[in-house]
N, C-alpha and C positions, 0 to 999 in steps of 0.2 A: 608456431609464430614465424620462424624463419621462412618456411615454405610459403606462408601467406604473404610476407613482405616481398619475396622473390617474384611471386605471381603478379603482384601489383606492379612491380618495377618492369617486368616483361611487357605487361599490358600497356604501360605508359610509354615505353620505349618503342614498341612495334608500331603503335598507331600513328605517330607523326611521320614515319617513313612510308606508310602505305595508306594514308588517309583518303586519297582520291583514287577512283578507278582509272586505269590506264588503257585507253583504247576501247575498242568494241569487245564486249564480253562474249566469250564462246560458251557453248553448252556441250558437256561430255556425258554420255549415258553411263559410263563407267571409267574409273581411273584407279590405278594402284601406284603407290609411291613408297620408296624406301625412306627417303628423307628429301624434302624439296631442295633442288629441282630434279632429283633422281627418280623420275617416274614417267608414266605414260603421257602426261601433259607437258613434261619438260619445263623449259623456262617460261612457257605460256601459262603455267598453273595459276599465276596471280591474276590472269584475265579469264579464267575458266570457271563456270558454274557447273558443278557435278550433280548427277542424279544419285549415283552410288559411288561412294568414295572409300578407299581402303588405304590407310597410312600405316605402313608396318612400324615405322618409328614415329615420324611426324610429318605432317604436310601443311602447306600454306596455300590457300586457294582464294578465288574471288568470292565464291558463295556456295551454298548447298541447297538443293531442292530435292530432298529424298532422305538417304541414310548415310552416315559416315562412321567409320570404325578406325580408331587409332591405338596403336600399341602404347604410345606415350602421349601424343598431343594431336588435336585437331584444331587448325586455325583457319578462319575464314574472314577475309578483309571486310566484305560488304554486308552480308546477311546470311542467315541460316533459317531454312524452313524444312522441318522434318525431325530427324533423330540423330543425335551424336552420342557415341560411346567412346570414352578414352580411358586409358589406364591411369593417366595422371591429370591431364587438363584439356578443357575445351575453351577456345577463345573465338569470339565473334566481335567484329568492329562495328556492326550496325545492329539492325533489328533481328531478334531471335523469336521464331515461332515454332513450337513443337516441344521437344523434350531433350534435355541434356543430362548425361550420366557421366561422372568423372570420379576417378579414385581419389583425387585430391581437390581440384577446384574447377569451377566454371567462371569464366570472366567475360563480361559483355559490356561494350561501351555505348550501346544503344538501348532501346526498349526491349523488354523481354515479355513475350506473351506465351508462357510455356511452363513446363515442369523442369525444375533444376534440382538435381540430386548430386551431392558431392560429399566425399569422405571428410574433407576439411572445410572448404569455404566456397560460397557463391559470391561473386563480386559483380555488381551492376551499376554502371554510371548513368543510367537513364531511369526508366520506370519498369518495375517488375510486376507482372500480373499473374494471377493464379497461384502457383506453389513454388516455394523454395525450401529445400531441406539440406542441412549441412551438419556434420558431426561437431563442428566447432563454431563457425560464424557465418552469417549472411550480412552483406553490406549493400546498401542502396544509397546512392548520393542524391537522389531526387524523391522517389516514392515507391511504395510497395502496396499492391492490392491483394486482397483475399487472405493469403497465409504465408507466414515465415516461420519455419521451425528449425531450431538449432540446439545442439547440446550445450553450448556455452553462451553465444552472444548473437543477437540480431541488431543491426545498426542501420538506421534510415535517417538521412538528413532532411528529407522532405516529409510528405504526408504518408502515414501508414494506415491503410483501411482494412477493416475486419479483424485479423488476428495476427499478433506476434507472440510466439511461444518459444521460450528458451530455458535451458537448464540452469543458467546462471543469470544473464542480464538481457534486457531489451532496452534499446535506445531509439527514440524517434523525435523529430522536431514537432510533428503534430500526429495525433492518433484519432482515428474514427473506428471504433470497434472495441477490441480488447487486447491487453498486454498480459501475458502469463509468464512470470519469471520465477525460477527457483530461488533466486536471491534478490534481484532488484529489477525495477522498471524505471525508465527515465523518459520524460517528455518535456521538451523545452517550451512548447507553446500550449496549444489546447488539446485536451483529451475529451472526446465525445464517446462515452461508453464506460469501460472499466479497466482499472489497473489492479492486477492481483499478483502479489509477490510473497515469497516466503520470508523476506527480511524487510525490504524497503521499497516504497514507491515515491517518486518525486515528479511533480508536474507544475506548470505555471497556472493553468486554469483547468479544473476538472468539472465536467458536466456529466455526472453519473456516479460512479463509486470507486473509491480507493480502498483496497483490502490488503493488509500486510500483516505478517507475523510479528513484526517489531515496530516499524516506523512508517507513517505516511506524512509527506510534506507537500504542501501546495500553497500558492498565493491566493487563489480563489477556488472555492468549492461550492458547487451547486448540486447537492445530492447527499452523499454519505461518505464519511471517512471511518473506517473500521480497522483498528490496529490492536495487536496484542499488548503493546506497551504505550506508544506515544503517537498522537495526531497533532500536526502543526499546520496552521493555516492563518492567513491574514483575515479574509472575509469568508464566512460560512453561511450559506443559505441552505440549511438542511440539518444534518445530524452528524455528530462526532461520537464514536463509541471507542473507548480505550481506557487504559489505566490512568494515563495523563492526557488531557486535551488542552491545547494551547491555541488561542485565537485572539485577534484584535476585536472582531465583531461577529456575533452570531445573530442571524435574522431568520425568522420563520422556522425555527428548529431549536434543538437543544444539544448540549454536550453531556454525555453520560459517562461517568468514570469515577475513579477514586479521588482525583483532583482535576478540576477544570479551571484553567486560568484564562479568563476572558477580560481583556483590558477595559472594554466598554460594557461589561456585564454587571452582575450583582455582587456587591461587596458590603459586608456588614459585621460589626462587632457588637456582641451582646453581653451584658452583665445581668445575671439573674439570681433569684432567691427562691428556695423551695424547702419543703419539709424533709426531703431526702438529702440532696446536695444543698446544704444551707447557703453556700455561695458558689457560683460557677461563672466561668467566662467562656464564650464561644466565638469563633471566627467562621464566617460563612462566605463562600465564594462560588461563583458559577453564573447562572442566569435565573431570572425570576421563575421560570417553569421548572427548573431542576438545579439545586445547588448542593454543595458539600459542606459539612459541618465538622469542625475540629474543636473539641471542648476539653476543659479541665475544671475540676471542682473539688470541694472539700466538705466533709461533715464534721462539725466541731461542737454541735449542740447536744450530741449523744454522749454517753458516758465514756465512749472510746473514740479516738480520732481516726478518721478514714479519709482517703482521697481517691480520686478516680480520673482516668483519661478516657475520652470517648470519640467516636466517629459516627457520623450520621448523614442522612440526606433529607432534603426538604423541598417544598414547593409552595408557591403563593396560590391559594384558592381564590383570593380576591386581592387586588392591588390598585387602590384608588388614591387620589390626592389627599383624602381625609382619613382613610383607615386601610388596614391590611389584615388579612386572615391567612395564617400559615399552618401547614400540616407538616410535622417533622417526625422522623424516627431516628433514635440515637441509641447506640450500644456503648456502655462503659465497662471497663474493668475496674472493679472496686478493690482497693488495697487496704488491708487491715493494718492500721498503724502507719508508720512512716515508710516502711519498706515495701517492696513489690511483693504481692501475694502470688505465688506460683500456681496455686490451684485456680481453676476457673471460678470466678466470682463476679458474674456478669449482671449488670443492671440494664434492662431493656425498657426504653421509654417511647411512648407515642404521645406527642404534644400537639394540642390544638390551641392556638393563641389568637387573640384579637389585639392588634396594635393600633393605637391612636397617634396621630401626628402631633408632635410638639412644635417642631420647626422643620426647616428644610433638611436637617441632618440628624434629628433626634426623634425617636418614637418611644412611648411607654407601651408595655404589653402585659397581658394577663391571660391565663387560661388553664384548663385542666390538664393533668398529666396522668396517663395510665402506665403503671409501673409493674414490671415483672422481674423479680430477683431470682436468678438461676445460679445456685451456689454449690460447689463441691468442697468448700472450705471446711476444715475440721477444727473445731474450737478446742481450747485447752481441756475442757471437761469431756471431750470425745464426741460431742454432738455435731451433727452436720448442718451447715447453713450459717449464713451471716446474720448478725443482728443489725445490719444497716437499716432495714425498714423500721421507721418509727412506730408503725402499726401495720396490720395486714388483715385483709378480708379472707384470704386463702393462705394456708400454711400446710404444705404437703411434702413428704419425703418419700422418694422412691429409690431404693438402693443407695447409691452414693451421692444422690442429687436432691437438693432441697429447693422447693419452689414457694415463693411468697408473692402475693399479688395485692396491690392497694391502689387507690386513686388519690391523687394529690393535686396541688395547685402550684403554679410558678408565676412569677412576675418580675419585672425589671425594666431595664432601659436598653435601647438599641441605637447604635450610632452608625450612620452610613454616608 
């Protein structure tokens, strides 16, 4: 980081002193310099464009049209066209065309149409086209075209086109193409393409895809957000896939996850009655096409008290002003008695319900339920399987697991 800061300071200090060409430029087919002005061009080096340039320690010249080699640094005030090789740093005050290779840094104050390879950093205050490779960081104050590759960070204040790839982080004001970050990607404005990061993606407007191992965050998404944990957006026109999805509005798409919080989406509270869970309450949240269900219920009409907690998913097969048809799948852990049952004691339900509208906020519903009880619970008499089912069409035990199947009915009220 110290070397990076020193390089930037040198670039900013040198340029004001030599910002304008002085006099008529000369051309030298070959020059050799110990350190400017101790060389074959002497004090006229700042007005000389070289074809072949050798700087044993460091040289400062007007320009280059060919090849330049520097033990420590190569510096050209106006432009460079060709190849530069430096042990530490290459600096060009204007346009660079060709290729730059430096042990630590390449610094350019104009546009770069070239290949830049640096052990630490490439710094460009204009526009960079083609390729930039750095062990730590690439910096562009206006724009980058084609490809930026860095072990740690790519930074572009303007538009980045095609690809930014970094081991840790990418940062761009706007992006057209793709950002690949080992940890994070950031875009202040628009992203046309894809953001792919191991941890976090952040952008203002995404037209394409955000894919992150942990978190995606954007104000507007047109396409898809896919995260290992959380997706956050204000407006989504497309799809969110994550453990938790958060959005104000989802249009023309669905959030798919364990929990989807959509402010302008689907919210419903249900109280129901059935032959299995005699009374239950469920909260549903998401969008009409796909919603999450959180439920708790009790069985008190059997000879033993039981209770269960469940999670499920559902969708509206029909959703009109006068009626609704819902298809839902829910899995409960049924607990024998008041305490938690450690053995797996699962009730799997498929529910198909018809809901009629009572008023703007209340519906009644009724429909069949297909139940499968999968139990490893061992009763006090040593038998395997729960007595939760009030009746069964199938009762089968295989090893330590008992299966019971029956068809029932559920009915109740929904408030939304």
